N, C-alpha and C positions, 0 to 999 in steps of 0.2 A: 410266462415260463412254459407252461404246457402249450399255449397257443403258438409259441415260437418253434416248437418241435412239430406239433401237429397243426396243420393249417386247415382247420374246419370250424364250423359254427359252434359245434358242441365243445371243442377245446377252448375256444374264446369265451364261451358262456361259463364254463367251469373255472377258467382263470379269473374272470370277473368276480365270481362268487367267492373264490379263495381270497382275493384282495379285500372284498367287503368284510369277510370274516376277520381278517387281520386288523382292519380299521376298527371294527367293533371291539375286538379284544384290546386294542390300544386304548380306546375310550374307557373301557371297564377298568383297566389297570390305573389310568389316571384318576378316575372317580374313586377307586379304592384307596389310592394314596392320599387323596384329599380327606376322605372319611377317616382314615387312620390318624392323620394329623389332628383332626377335630376331636376324635376320641381321646387322644393323648393330652390335648389341651384341657379337656373336661376332667380327665383323671388327675391332672396336676392340680387343678383348682380344688377338687374335692379332697385330695390328699392334704393340701395346705390347710383347708378348713378343719379337717378332722385332726390334723396335727395340733392345732390350737385346743380343740376339745379334749384330746387325750392329755395334753400338758396340764390343763386345768384339773382334769380328773386325777392325774397322778399327784398333783399338789394337794388336792383335798384328801386323798387317801393317805398321803405321807405325813399329814399334820398329826401332832402328838395328841392323842385322845385321852391320855392318862391324867391330864391336868384338871379335869372336871371332877365334881363330887359324884359319888355313887348314888344311883337312884334305886329306890325299892325298900323293902322291909328289911330291917336289920334286927336280927334276933339277939336279945340280951341274954347273957349267961348268968 
């Protein structure tokens, strides 16, 4: 781009550096997308596992606790 307008060694060098920067930026974006997919996959796995744990905890909490006998000292009148 710049080297097509300015025909000098400096312009060519700057143009090459710009292209290298864009190539590096592209690699970073690709790596970031892969990392994001991996994190989402891990998040889905852990959410599924914790869903099971929370379902069991909800079941335990919702069970009727009044069916058992009272424990402790009962004062007679």
